[in-house]
C-alpha positions as CSV (number, residue, x, y, z in Angstrom):
1,X,0.0,0.0,0.0
2,X,1.2,3.4,-0.7
3,X,0.8,6.4,1.6
4,X,-2.4,7.6,0.0
5,X,-4.2,4.3,0.7
6,X,-3.0,4.4,4.3
7,X,-4.3,7.9,4.8
8,X,-7.7,7.0,3.2
9,X,-8.0,3.8,5.2
10,X,-7.2,5.7,8.5
11,X,-9.7,8.3,7.6
12,X,-12.4,5.7,6.9
13,X,-11.7,3.9,10.2
14,X,-11.7,7.1,12.2
15,X,-15.0,8.1,10.5
16,X,-16.6,4.8,11.3
17,X,-15.5,5.0,14.9
18,X,-16.9,8.5,15.3
19,X,-20.2,7.6,13.6
20,X,-20.6,4.5,15.8
21,X,-20.0,6.6,18.9
22,X,-22.7,9.1,17.8
23,X,-25.2,6.4,17.1
24,X,-24.7,4.8,20.6
25,X,-24.8,8.2,22.3
26,X,-28.1,9.1,20.5
27,X,-29.7,5.8,21.5
28,X,-28.6,6.5,25.1
29,X,-30.1,10.0,25.1
30,X,-33.5,8.6,23.8
31,X,-33.8,6.3,26.9
32,X,-36.0,7.5,29.8
33,X,-33.7,8.8,32.5
34,X,-36.0,9.1,35.5
35,X,-36.9,12.8,35.6
36,X,-39.9,15.0,34.8
37,X,-40.6,18.7,34.9
38,X,-43.5,21.2,35.1
39,X,-43.2,24.8,34.0
40,X,-45.3,27.6,32.6
41,X,-45.6,27.6,28.8
42,X,-44.8,31.3,28.7
43,X,-42.9,32.4,31.9
44,X,-43.7,36.1,31.2
45,X,-47.5,35.2,31.0
46,X,-48.3,32.2,33.2
47,X,-52.0,32.5,32.4
48,X,-51.3,30.8,29.0
49,X,-51.1,27.4,30.7
50,X,-48.2,25.1,31.6
51,X,-46.5,22.0,30.3
52,X,-45.3,18.7,31.7
53,X,-42.2,17.0,30.3
54,X,-41.8,13.3,31.0
55,X,-38.5,11.4,31.0
56,X,-39.7,8.5,33.0
57,X,-41.4,5.2,32.1
58,X,-44.6,6.0,34.0
59,X,-47.0,8.1,31.9
60,X,-49.6,8.9,34.6
61,X,-49.7,12.5,36.0
62,X,-52.2,14.3,38.1
63,X,-52.5,18.1,38.3
64,X,-54.5,20.4,40.6
65,X,-55.0,24.1,40.0
66,X,-56.1,25.9,43.1
67,X,-56.2,29.2,44.9
68,X,-55.5,29.7,48.6
69,X,-59.2,28.9,49.4
70,X,-60.6,26.7,46.6
71,X,-60.0,23.9,44.2
72,X,-60.4,25.1,40.6
73,X,-59.4,22.2,38.4
74,X,-58.2,18.6,39.0
75,X,-57.3,16.1,36.3
76,X,-55.3,13.1,35.5
77,X,-53.3,13.2,32.2
78,X,-51.2,10.7,30.3
79,X,-47.8,12.1,29.2
80,X,-45.9,9.5,27.1
81,X,-42.3,8.9,28.0
82,X,-39.9,11.4,26.3
83,X,-42.7,13.8,25.3
84,X,-43.9,17.2,26.5
85,X,-47.6,18.0,26.8
86,X,-48.9,21.6,26.9
87,X,-51.9,22.1,29.2
88,X,-53.9,25.2,28.4
89,X,-56.3,26.0,31.1
90,X,-59.3,28.3,31.1
91,X,-59.2,28.3,34.8
92,X,-55.9,30.1,34.7
93,X,-57.2,32.7,32.3
94,X,-60.2,33.6,34.4
95,X,-58.5,34.0,37.7
96,X,-59.4,37.6,38.4
97,X,-56.0,38.5,39.7
98,X,-56.1,35.7,42.3
99,X,-52.8,33.9,42.8
100,X,-52.9,30.3,41.6
101,X,-51.0,27.2,42.5
102,X,-50.4,24.4,40.1
103,X,-49.4,21.2,41.8
104,X,-48.4,18.2,39.6
105,X,-48.1,14.7,41.2
106,X,-46.3,11.8,39.5
107,X,-46.0,8.7,41.6
108,X,-44.8,9.8,45.1
109,X,-43.2,13.0,43.8
110,X,-45.0,16.4,43.8
111,X,-43.9,19.6,42.1
112,X,-45.6,23.0,42.5
113,X,-45.5,26.2,40.4
114,X,-47.1,29.5,41.3
115,X,-48.9,32.1,39.2
116,X,-49.5,35.6,40.6
117,X,-50.3,39.1,39.3
118,X,-46.9,40.8,38.6
119,X,-48.6,44.2,38.4
120,X,-49.1,44.4,42.2
């Protein structure tokens, strides 16, 4: 083999190794990793609703929207693993400047976000 063939062979081997690494890494990133998140869809305007992002194998979530004194909305929702679901809520739009609490439960874990009037 002359030097051109050696360089080309080395390049091909290096390329195949890099491509293999990227494929394995991508497959690893697509696996559920045991975490989930809840946040407002538009942080500057929490009344537009919120989203739940699921990176676990359990798709069942339960959310409660409430004020200090009353329950406004309570639902169970399925969020398939590795997906994000937007949850628009009319209850959040018609709150009349009352601070709201959104509590999401997944298994034994609970996360809460708060919506309040920033004009006060």
